[in-house]
DRENPA-3360 file (N, C-alpha, C; in nm, 2 decimals, always signed):
BEGIN
1 = MILSNLGE = +6.32/+14.27/-8.06/+6.36/+14.17/-7.95/+6.35/+14.23/-7.83 ~ +6.23/+14.14/-7.73/+6.25/+14.21/-7.59/+6.32/+14.12/-7.54 ~ +6.44/+14.16/-7.42/+6.49/+14.12/-7.35/+6.41/+14.10/-7.22 ~ +6.37/+14.07/-7.09/+6.32/+14.04/-7.01/+6.34/+13.92/-6.91 ~ +6.28/+13.93/-6.83/+6.28/+13.85/-6.68/+6.28/+13.66/-6.78 ~ +6.19/+13.69/-6.86/+6.14/+13.59/-6.94/+6.26/+13.53/-7.05 ~ +6.34/+13.61/-7.07/+6.46/+13.62/-7.18/+6.42/+13.63/-7.27 ~ +6.50/+13.62/-7.37/+6.44/+13.67/-7.51/+6.33/+13.65/-7.58;
9 = IKAVAFDI = +6.29/+13.75/-7.64/+6.10/+13.74/-7.71/+6.19/+13.75/-7.84 ~ +6.13/+13.71/-7.98/+6.11/+13.74/-8.08/+5.97/+13.73/-8.16 ~ +5.91/+13.70/-8.06/+5.73/+13.67/-8.15/+5.64/+13.64/-8.01 ~ +5.53/+13.74/-8.06/+5.40/+13.70/-7.98/+5.30/+13.69/-8.04 ~ +5.27/+13.57/-7.99/+5.14/+13.52/-8.06/+5.00/+13.53/-8.01 ~ +4.86/+13.59/-8.04/+4.73/+13.57/-7.95/+4.68/+13.54/-7.97 ~ +4.59/+13.45/-7.87/+4.43/+13.38/-7.86/+4.34/+13.51/-7.99 ~ +4.29/+13.50/-7.98/+4.15/+13.60/-8.01/+4.05/+13.61/-7.95;
17 = DGTLYHEA = +3.99/+13.51/-7.94/+3.87/+13.51/-7.84/+3.84/+13.52/-7.74 ~ +3.79/+13.58/-7.65/+3.82/+13.57/-7.46/+3.95/+13.67/-7.48 ~ +4.04/+13.69/-7.58/+4.18/+13.73/-7.56/+4.20/+13.87/-7.62 ~ +4.16/+13.93/-7.71/+4.16/+14.00/-7.77/+4.01/+14.12/-7.74 ~ +3.94/+14.07/-7.74/+3.77/+14.10/-7.71/+3.73/+14.02/-7.56 ~ +3.66/+14.13/-7.48/+3.59/+14.04/-7.37/+3.50/+13.98/-7.37 ~ +3.51/+13.80/-7.34/+3.41/+13.72/-7.38/+3.29/+13.78/-7.36 ~ +3.26/+13.84/-7.22/+3.11/+13.84/-7.19/+3.08/+13.94/-7.23;
25 = EFNSLIFT = +3.15/+14.04/-7.33/+3.06/+14.11/-7.40/+3.00/+14.04/-7.54 ~ +3.10/+13.94/-7.59/+3.04/+13.92/-7.69/+2.90/+13.83/-7.68 ~ +2.99/+13.73/-7.59/+2.82/+13.64/-7.52/+2.71/+13.73/-7.49 ~ +2.71/+13.88/-7.45/+2.60/+13.93/-7.46/+2.52/+13.92/-7.61 ~ +2.58/+13.99/-7.65/+2.58/+14.02/-7.79/+2.48/+13.90/-7.86 ~ +2.52/+13.78/-7.84/+2.48/+13.67/-7.87/+2.44/+13.59/-7.83 ~ +2.33/+13.64/-7.70/+2.25/+13.57/-7.64/+2.14/+13.51/-7.71 ~ +2.10/+13.62/-7.82/+1.96/+13.55/-7.86/+1.96/+13.43/-7.99;
33 = HFVRHLVF = +2.10/+13.50/-8.07/+2.12/+13.40/-8.15/+2.16/+13.29/-8.12 ~ +2.22/+13.24/-7.96/+2.24/+13.15/-7.88/+2.15/+13.06/-7.86 ~ +2.05/+13.11/-7.82/+1.91/+13.09/-7.79/+1.85/+13.00/-7.90 ~ +1.81/+13.12/-7.99/+1.77/+13.02/-8.12/+1.79/+12.92/-8.16 ~ +1.92/+12.92/-8.15/+1.99/+12.79/-8.21/+2.05/+12.68/-8.10 ~ +2.01/+12.69/-7.99/+2.06/+12.61/-7.80/+2.05/+12.49/-7.92 ~ +1.97/+12.41/-7.96/+2.05/+12.22/-7.96/+2.13/+12.24/-8.03 ~ +2.15/+12.28/-8.13/+2.24/+12.30/-8.26/+2.40/+12.34/-8.19;
41 = FSHFGLVR = +2.38/+12.46/-8.09/+2.56/+12.52/-8.05/+2.57/+12.40/-7.96 ~ +2.45/+12.29/-7.88/+2.49/+12.16/-7.80/+2.53/+12.09/-7.84 ~ +2.52/+12.05/-7.97/+2.60/+11.96/-8.04/+2.71/+11.99/-8.07 ~ +2.77/+12.14/-8.15/+2.84/+12.15/-8.12/+2.97/+12.19/-8.10 ~ +2.96/+12.19/-7.93/+3.02/+12.18/-7.85/+3.09/+12.04/-7.77 ~ +3.00/+11.96/-7.81/+3.05/+11.83/-7.80/+3.11/+11.75/-7.88 ~ +3.06/+11.82/-8.03/+3.16/+11.76/-8.15/+3.30/+11.83/-8.16 ~ +3.30/+11.93/-8.07/+3.43/+12.04/-8.09/+3.54/+11.96/-7.96;
49 = KELRKKDF = +3.47/+11.93/-7.86/+3.50/+11.88/-7.78/+3.58/+11.71/-7.76 ~ +3.51/+11.62/-7.85/+3.57/+11.51/-7.95/+3.66/+11.59/-8.02 ~ +3.68/+11.66/-8.08/+3.77/+11.70/-8.20/+3.90/+11.70/-8.11 ~ +3.91/+11.70/-8.01/+4.05/+11.83/-7.91/+4.08/+11.66/-7.89 ~ +4.04/+11.56/-7.87/+4.14/+11.43/-7.82/+4.21/+11.39/-7.90 ~ +4.18/+11.47/-8.08/+4.32/+11.41/-8.15/+4.38/+11.57/-8.22 ~ +4.54/+11.48/-8.22/+4.59/+11.63/-8.26/+4.57/+11.66/-8.38 ~ +4.56/+11.59/-8.47/+4.56/+11.66/-8.60/+4.51/+11.61/-8.72;
57 = YEDFVGTQ = +4.36/+11.69/-8.75/+4.31/+11.60/-8.91/+4.35/+11.62/-8.99 ~ +4.37/+11.52/-9.15/+4.42/+11.58/-9.28/+4.28/+11.66/-9.32 ~ +4.12/+11.67/-9.31/+4.07/+11.72/-9.32/+4.00/+11.75/-9.22 ~ +4.03/+11.89/-9.15/+3.93/+11.89/-9.03/+3.79/+11.96/-9.10 ~ +3.77/+12.03/-9.16/+3.64/+12.12/-9.16/+3.58/+11.97/-9.24 ~ +3.60/+11.83/-9.30/+3.48/+11.75/-9.32/+3.49/+11.65/-9.22 ~ +3.54/+11.64/-9.15/+3.55/+11.54/-9.01/+3.49/+11.66/-8.95 ~ +3.48/+11.74/-8.89/+3.36/+11.81/-8.84/+3.23/+11.81/-8.87;
65 = AEMMAKRM = +3.20/+11.83/-9.01/+3.06/+11.85/-9.04/+3.02/+11.67/-9.04 ~ +3.11/+11.55/-9.07/+3.07/+11.44/-9.04/+3.01/+11.40/-8.90 ~ +3.09/+11.45/-8.80/+3.08/+11.41/-8.67/+2.95/+11.52/-8.64 ~ +2.90/+11.66/-8.71/+2.74/+11.72/-8.65/+2.67/+11.65/-8.75 ~ +2.68/+11.57/-8.85/+2.59/+11.51/-8.97/+2.54/+11.38/-8.84 ~ +2.64/+11.32/-8.78/+2.58/+11.17/-8.72/+2.50/+11.23/-8.63 ~ +2.56/+11.34/-8.52/+2.47/+11.39/-8.42/+2.34/+11.47/-8.42 ~ +2.33/+11.52/-8.57/+2.22/+11.58/-8.57/+2.12/+11.48/-8.69;
73 = HCSKEKAQ = +2.14/+11.35/-8.72/+2.09/+11.29/-8.80/+2.02/+11.36/-8.96 ~ +2.17/+11.42/-9.01/+2.08/+11.39/-9.15/+2.25/+11.49/-9.22 ~ +2.22/+11.50/-9.34/+2.41/+11.44/-9.44/+2.52/+11.56/-9.44 ~ +2.60/+11.49/-9.46/+2.70/+11.55/-9.38/+2.70/+11.73/-9.49 ~ +2.67/+11.74/-9.59/+2.63/+11.84/-9.62/+2.56/+11.96/-9.57 ~ +2.41/+11.94/-9.53/+2.34/+12.02/-9.41/+2.40/+12.02/-9.35 ~ +2.45/+11.96/-9.25/+2.54/+12.01/-9.13/+2.62/+12.11/-9.18 ~ +2.73/+12.12/-9.28/+2.82/+12.20/-9.32/+2.78/+12.33/-9.33;
81 = EKLDKIVY = +2.66/+12.27/-9.38/+2.55/+12.45/-9.46/+2.52/+12.49/-9.31 ~ +2.44/+12.42/-9.21/+2.46/+12.44/-9.09/+2.51/+12.54/-9.02 ~ +2.65/+12.45/-9.04/+2.79/+12.56/-8.94/+2.83/+12.67/-9.03 ~ +2.79/+12.68/-9.17/+2.82/+12.82/-9.23/+2.72/+12.88/-9.19 ~ +2.55/+12.87/-9.14/+2.53/+12.96/-9.14/+2.48/+13.04/-9.01 ~ +2.53/+12.95/-8.87/+2.47/+12.96/-8.80/+2.64/+12.99/-8.67 ~ +2.69/+12.92/-8.74/+2.87/+12.96/-8.71/+2.98/+13.07/-8.78 ~ +3.03/+13.02/-8.87/+3.08/+13.11/-8.92/+3.04/+13.27/-8.98;
89 = SGLKNYFT = +2.93/+13.22/-9.08/+2.85/+13.35/-9.13/+2.75/+13.38/-8.99 ~ +2.67/+13.31/-8.91/+2.63/+13.37/-8.83/+2.64/+13.43/-8.75 ~ +2.78/+13.39/-8.70/+2.81/+13.54/-8.58/+2.91/+13.63/-8.64 ~ +2.96/+13.62/-8.76/+3.03/+13.70/-8.84/+3.03/+13.89/-8.80 ~ +2.87/+13.88/-8.88/+2.83/+14.04/-8.76/+2.83/+14.09/-8.62 ~ +2.85/+13.99/-8.53/+2.88/+14.04/-8.44/+3.03/+14.08/-8.43 ~ +3.08/+14.00/-8.42/+3.16/+14.11/-8.40/+3.28/+14.22/-8.45 ~ +3.20/+14.25/-8.54/+3.20/+14.39/-8.61/+3.13/+14.55/-8.47;
97 = KLEPCDGA = +3.03/+14.44/-8.40/+3.00/+14.55/-8.27/+3.12/+14.57/-8.16 ~ +3.24/+14.45/-8.16/+3.29/+14.46/-8.01/+3.37/+14.55/-8.05 ~ +3.45/+14.61/-7.98/+3.58/+14.63/-7.92/+3.67/+14.58/-7.90 ~ +3.80/+14.58/-7.90/+3.94/+14.55/-7.86/+4.00/+14.56/-7.71 ~ +4.01/+14.47/-7.63/+4.04/+14.51/-7.51/+4.11/+14.64/-7.51 ~ +4.15/+14.74/-7.39/+4.13/+14.80/-7.34/+4.31/+14.81/-7.35 ~ +4.37/+14.86/-7.43/+4.53/+14.87/-7.44/+4.58/+14.79/-7.54 ~ +4.50/+14.66/-7.59/+4.56/+14.56/-7.68/+4.62/+14.65/-7.82;
105 = LDFIKRLK = +4.54/+14.74/-7.87/+4.62/+14.75/-7.98/+4.72/+14.83/-7.98 ~ +4.76/+14.93/-7.88/+4.80/+14.99/-7.86/+4.96/+14.90/-7.79 ~ +4.97/+14.78/-7.75/+5.05/+14.72/-7.75/+5.09/+14.65/-7.84 ~ +4.98/+14.61/-7.91/+5.10/+14.51/-8.02/+5.16/+14.61/-8.15 ~ +5.09/+14.73/-8.11/+5.17/+14.88/-8.23/+5.36/+14.89/-8.13 ~ +5.35/+14.84/-8.00/+5.46/+14.89/-7.95/+5.56/+14.75/-7.97 ~ +5.50/+14.63/-7.94/+5.55/+14.54/-8.04/+5.60/+14.55/-8.15 ~ +5.55/+14.59/-8.21/+5.60/+14.57/-8.36/+5.69/+14.71/-8.39;
113 = ENGIKIAL = +5.68/+14.81/-8.34/+5.76/+14.90/-8.32/+5.96/+14.81/-8.29 ~ +5.92/+14.74/-8.21/+6.04/+14.69/-8.15/+6.11/+14.56/-8.23 ~ +6.03/+14.55/-8.34/+6.04/+14.49/-8.46/+6.02/+14.29/-8.38 ~ +5.92/+14.33/-8.29/+5.86/+14.17/-8.28/+5.79/+14.14/-8.37 ~ +5.77/+13.98/-8.41/+5.71/+13.94/-8.48/+5.59/+13.93/-8.43 ~ +5.47/+13.95/-8.47/+5.31/+13.94/-8.43/+5.23/+13.83/-8.52 ~ +5.12/+13.73/-8.43/+5.10/+13.57/-8.52/+4.94/+13.60/-8.40 ~ +4.85/+13.55/-8.47/+4.73/+13.53/-8.42/+4.68/+13.36/-8.44;
121 = LSDFPPEQ = +4.62/+13.30/-8.33/+4.65/+13.21/-8.38/+4.49/+13.17/-8.32 ~ +4.40/+13.12/-8.34/+4.24/+13.09/-8.33/+4.19/+12.95/-8.37 ~ +4.08/+12.90/-8.26/+4.04/+12.80/-8.30/+3.91/+12.80/-8.42 ~ +3.91/+12.98/-8.44/+3.81/+12.97/-8.54/+3.87/+13.04/-8.67 ~ +3.83/+13.06/-8.77/+3.89/+13.19/-8.87/+3.92/+13.30/-8.87 ~ +4.02/+13.34/-8.81/+4.10/+13.49/-8.82/+3.99/+13.57/-8.88 ~ +3.94/+13.54/-9.02/+3.90/+13.65/-9.11/+3.77/+13.67/-9.06 ~ +3.71/+13.54/-9.02/+3.57/+13.53/-8.94/+3.51/+13.72/-8.87;
129 = KGDIWGIK = +3.62/+13.79/-8.86/+3.68/+13.85/-8.74/+3.72/+13.99/-8.86 ~ +3.71/+13.99/-8.99/+3.77/+14.09/-9.07/+3.88/+14.16/-9.03 ~ +3.91/+14.29/-8.98/+4.03/+14.29/-8.96/+4.10/+14.34/-8.85 ~ +4.04/+14.27/-8.78/+4.00/+14.20/-8.62/+4.06/+14.37/-8.55 ~ +4.01/+14.48/-8.54/+3.91/+14.59/-8.49/+4.13/+14.61/-8.53 ~ +4.14/+14.63/-8.63/+4.29/+14.73/-8.69/+4.41/+14.67/-8.63 ~ +4.36/+14.51/-8.58/+4.54/+14.42/-8.54/+4.57/+14.35/-8.67 ~ +4.48/+14.30/-8.74/+4.52/+14.25/-8.86/+4.66/+14.27/-8.94;
137 = QYCDLCIG = +4.64/+14.45/-8.97/+4.80/+14.51/-9.07/+4.88/+14.52/-8.98 ~ +4.91/+14.43/-8.84/+5.05/+14.45/-8.80/+5.06/+14.26/-8.77 ~ +5.02/+14.21/-8.80/+5.06/+14.04/-8.78/+5.13/+14.01/-8.90 ~ +5.21/+13.88/-8.87/+5.28/+13.85/-8.96/+5.24/+13.73/-8.99 ~ +5.14/+13.62/-8.91/+5.04/+13.56/-8.93/+4.95/+13.52/-8.85 ~ +4.86/+13.49/-8.89/+4.69/+13.49/-8.91/+4.65/+13.37/-8.94 ~ +4.65/+13.24/-8.86/+4.57/+13.11/-8.90/+4.50/+13.08/-8.76 ~ +4.40/+12.95/-8.81/+4.30/+12.91/-8.78/+4.33/+12.77/-8.74;
145 = SEEIGGLK = +4.22/+12.70/-8.67/+4.18/+12.54/-8.68/+4.13/+12.53/-8.80 ~ +4.09/+12.54/-8.88/+4.04/+12.49/-9.06/+4.15/+12.48/-9.08 ~ +4.24/+12.55/-9.11/+4.37/+12.56/-9.17/+4.46/+12.47/-9.12 ~ +4.50/+12.45/-8.98/+4.60/+12.38/-8.92/+4.60/+12.22/-8.90 ~ +4.43/+12.23/-8.94/+4.42/+12.07/-8.89/+4.41/+11.97/-8.76 ~ +4.36/+12.12/-8.68/+4.34/+12.09/-8.53/+4.35/+12.18/-8.47 ~ +4.30/+12.14/-8.30/+4.24/+12.28/-8.18/+4.35/+12.24/-8.10 ~ +4.35/+12.36/-8.02/+4.42/+12.37/-7.92/+4.32/+12.27/-7.77;
153 = PSEHVFKT = +4.43/+12.24/-7.69/+4.59/+12.26/-7.72/+4.66/+12.14/-7.75 ~ +4.63/+12.11/-7.90/+4.70/+12.03/-7.97/+4.87/+12.06/-8.01 ~ +4.98/+11.96/-7.97/+5.07/+12.06/-7.98/+5.11/+12.08/-8.14 ~ +5.01/+11.99/-8.25/+5.05/+12.01/-8.39/+5.00/+12.12/-8.44 ~ +4.90/+12.22/-8.35/+4.85/+12.37/-8.35/+5.00/+12.42/-8.33 ~ +5.04/+12.38/-8.21/+5.14/+12.49/-8.17/+5.26/+12.48/-8.26 ~ +5.29/+12.36/-8.27/+5.44/+12.36/-8.33/+5.42/+12.42/-8.50 ~ +5.31/+12.40/-8.53/+5.24/+12.47/-8.69/+5.29/+12.60/-8.64;
161 = LQQKIGVP = +5.24/+12.68/-8.55/+5.24/+12.81/-8.56/+5.42/+12.86/-8.54 ~ +5.50/+12.75/-8.45/+5.64/+12.85/-8.50/+5.73/+12.76/-8.56 ~ +5.65/+12.68/-8.67/+5.75/+12.67/-8.78/+5.69/+12.74/-8.90 ~ +5.57/+12.77/-8.88/+5.53/+12.92/-8.97/+5.61/+13.02/-8.98 ~ +5.57/+13.09/-8.79/+5.61/+13.19/-8.75/+5.78/+13.24/-8.82 ~ +5.84/+13.14/-8.82/+6.00/+13.13/-8.85/+6.11/+13.15/-8.71 ~ +6.03/+13.13/-8.60/+6.12/+13.16/-8.45/+6.10/+13.05/-8.37 ~ +6.21/+13.03/-8.28/+6.21/+12.91/-8.17/+6.13/+12.92/-8.07;
169 = AEEILYIG = +6.11/+12.81/-8.09/+5.97/+12.85/-8.00/+5.98/+12.88/-7.81 ~ +6.14/+12.86/-7.79/+6.18/+12.90/-7.68/+6.16/+13.08/-7.68 ~ +6.15/+13.12/-7.78/+6.17/+13.31/-7.80/+5.97/+13.33/-7.82 ~ +5.91/+13.26/-7.82/+5.75/+13.32/-7.88/+5.73/+13.33/-7.74 ~ +5.62/+13.38/-7.71/+5.56/+13.45/-7.65/+5.39/+13.43/-7.66 ~ +5.34/+13.35/-7.59/+5.19/+13.31/-7.65/+5.10/+13.37/-7.50 ~ +4.97/+13.44/-7.61/+4.89/+13.49/-7.50/+4.75/+13.45/-7.54 ~ +4.71/+13.44/-7.40/+4.52/+13.34/-7.40/+4.46/+13.34/-7.28;
177 = NNHKYDVE = +4.37/+13.34/-7.29/+4.26/+13.37/-7.18/+4.23/+13.23/-7.10 ~ +4.23/+13.14/-7.23/+4.21/+12.99/-7.17/+4.31/+12.89/-7.10 ~ +4.31/+12.88/-6.97/+4.45/+12.83/-6.93/+4.46/+12.70/-6.97 ~ +4.38/+12.59/-7.03/+4.39/+12.42/-7.05/+4.45/+12.50/-7.25 ~ +4.37/+12.56/-7.25/+4.46/+12.57/-7.44/+4.53/+12.65/-7.46 ~ +4.58/+12.76/-7.41/+4.65/+12.86/-7.41/+4.76/+12.86/-7.32 ~ +4.77/+12.78/-7.25/+4.89/+12.86/-7.17/+4.97/+12.68/-7.13 ~ +4.90/+12.55/-7.11/+4.91/+12.41/-7.12/+4.98/+12.40/-7.24;
185 = GPKKTGMK = +4.89/+12.47/-7.35/+4.89/+12.39/-7.49/+5.06/+12.44/-7.55 ~ +5.08/+12.60/-7.51/+5.19/+12.60/-7.55/+5.35/+12.61/-7.48 ~ +5.29/+12.60/-7.37/+5.42/+12.60/-7.27/+5.46/+12.42/-7.28 ~ +5.36/+12.31/-7.29/+5.43/+12.18/-7.36/+5.54/+12.19/-7.50 ~ +5.55/+12.27/-7.59/+5.60/+12.30/-7.72/+5.74/+12.37/-7.71 ~ +5.71/+12.44/-7.54/+5.83/+12.52/-7.51/+5.78/+12.67/-7.52 ~ +5.72/+12.67/-7.53/+5.69/+12.83/-7.56/+5.62/+12.90/-7.42 ~ +5.70/+13.04/-7.40/+5.65/+13.12/-7.30/+5.51/+13.13/-7.29;
193 = AAWFVPSK = +5.41/+13.19/-7.19/+5.31/+13.15/-7.18/+5.24/+13.28/-7.11 ~ +5.14/+13.38/-7.13/+5.10/+13.47/-7.08/+4.92/+13.45/-7.05 ~ +4.89/+13.47/-6.90/+4.77/+13.39/-6.96/+4.68/+13.55/-6.86 ~ +4.60/+13.56/-6.98/+4.52/+13.68/-6.97/+4.33/+13.66/-6.91 ~ +4.38/+13.68/-6.77/+4.27/+13.74/-6.68/+4.20/+13.84/-6.63 ~ +4.08/+13.82/-6.68/+4.05/+14.02/-6.72/+4.02/+14.08/-6.56 ~ +3.96/+14.00/-6.49/+3.90/+14.05/-6.37/+4.01/+14.02/-6.25 ~ +4.03/+14.17/-6.16/+4.15/+14.19/-6.11/+4.14/+14.08/-5.96;
201 = KHLKGKKA = +4.01/+14.05/-5.93/+3.91/+13.94/-5.86/+3.98/+13.79/-5.86 ~ +3.98/+13.77/-5.99/+3.96/+13.65/-6.02/+4.17/+13.65/-6.02 ~ +4.20/+13.72/-6.06/+4.38/+13.71/-6.06/+4.40/+13.66/-6.00 ~ +4.38/+13.73/-5.86/+4.45/+13.66/-5.74/+4.49/+13.53/-5.69 ~ +4.64/+13.49/-5.69/+4.67/+13.37/-5.67/+4.68/+13.33/-5.81 ~ +4.69/+13.41/-5.92/+4.70/+13.28/-6.02/+4.84/+13.27/-6.05 ~ +4.89/+13.35/-6.00/+5.07/+13.34/-6.07/+5.10/+13.19/-6.06 ~ +5.05/+13.06/-5.94/+5.12/+12.99/-5.89/+5.09/+12.90/-5.97;
209 = EMADIAFC = +4.98/+12.93/-6.13/+4.95/+12.82/-6.18/+5.09/+12.83/-6.30 ~ +5.05/+12.79/-6.43/+5.17/+12.73/-6.53/+5.22/+12.84/-6.59 ~ +5.12/+12.93/-6.62/+5.21/+13.02/-6.70/+5.32/+13.16/-6.60 ~ +5.38/+13.19/-6.76/+5.46/+13.23/-6.71/+5.45/+13.41/-6.67 ~ +5.34/+13.45/-6.67/+5.30/+13.60/-6.65/+5.11/+13.58/-6.62 ~ +5.06/+13.59/-6.54/+4.95/+13.58/-6.51/+4.92/+13.74/-6.53 ~ +4.81/+13.82/-6.63/+4.78/+13.97/-6.63/+4.62/+13.96/-6.64 ~ +4.60/+14.15/-6.57/+4.44/+14.13/-6.60/+4.43/+14.26/-6.69;
217 = SYRTLEKT = +4.54/+14.36/-6.74/+4.49/+14.43/-6.82/+4.62/+14.42/-6.93 ~ +4.64/+14.49/-7.06/+4.76/+14.52/-7.12/+4.86/+14.60/-7.13 ~ +4.80/+14.67/-7.05/+4.91/+14.83/-6.99/+4.95/+14.78/-6.86 ~ +4.89/+14.63/-6.79/+5.01/+14.60/-6.73/+5.16/+14.49/-6.76 ~ +5.05/+14.44/-6.87/+5.11/+14.32/-6.95/+5.26/+14.43/-7.02 ~ +5.22/+14.53/-7.09/+5.33/+14.64/-7.11/+5.40/+14.68/-7.02 ~ +5.33/+14.63/-6.93/+5.48/+14.74/-6.89/+5.57/+14.64/-6.77 ~ +5.52/+14.49/-6.78/+5.61/+14.39/-6.72/+5.72/+14.37/-6.80;
225 = LFGNDNSE = +5.69/+14.38/-6.95/+5.81/+14.34/-7.07/+5.80/+14.41/-7.05 ~ +5.78/+14.55/-7.10/+5.90/+14.68/-7.14/+5.98/+14.73/-7.00 ~ +5.92/+14.74/-6.92/+6.01/+14.79/-6.76/+6.04/+14.90/-6.78 ~ +5.89/+14.99/-6.81/+5.87/+15.14/-6.76/+5.74/+15.16/-6.71 ~ +5.77/+15.26/-6.69/+5.65/+15.39/-6.63/+5.56/+15.41/-6.73 ~ +5.57/+15.42/-6.88/+5.50/+15.44/-6.99/+5.35/+15.40/-6.93 ~ +5.30/+15.31/-6.89/+5.22/+15.23/-6.90/+5.12/+15.23/-6.74 ~ +5.00/+15.24/-6.74/+4.97/+15.22/-6.63/+4.86/+15.10/-6.59;
233 = K = +4.85/+15.06/-6.48/+4.80/+14.97/-6.45/+4.66/+14.99/-6.49;
% end
């Protein structure tokens, strides 16, 4: 448990993409793959945007495949095959070439040492990232949209996280890099939110947003929560 100016925190949940690794580094790695499948990714982006309009899907995977099939004028089975090949399996190997954000793993270890429950909540299957750069072993819960049946900032998604982690919403701190999905989403369900803005330049003035904390490094966040001088900015 952490007692800070945010109140009592018993669980910390993280977004993965762009939060536990730097998005710019990943985009650089997948550039050729993205360009090769540019039309597909354009359709995929539009389908995901449409999927976010509804809170919950009984069959998220099937619905996503159906929507892709309509856009690509192919069968649902063919669309799912392409989703697996280009997105789910197609991106998997790129994650092995990434490193976690500086200080992220040490921060998570310290949370665990202090009895804090750790969760990962992603719009993609966490297993796509393997052991998640050594982080998965410290997690009490790893869950993705395909299993939950919805995409952030759906209230259903964050309520499912709260139910599965077994901690009251007001005692959960959610950390993510997208303000709409990772700050507005959890705040609507009563959670606390920390907004990861990797660039100090871009961080300037962000504290006025909905986030309880805006930070640009995990060492700074650790110092903010634990209130000591062991972590350098």
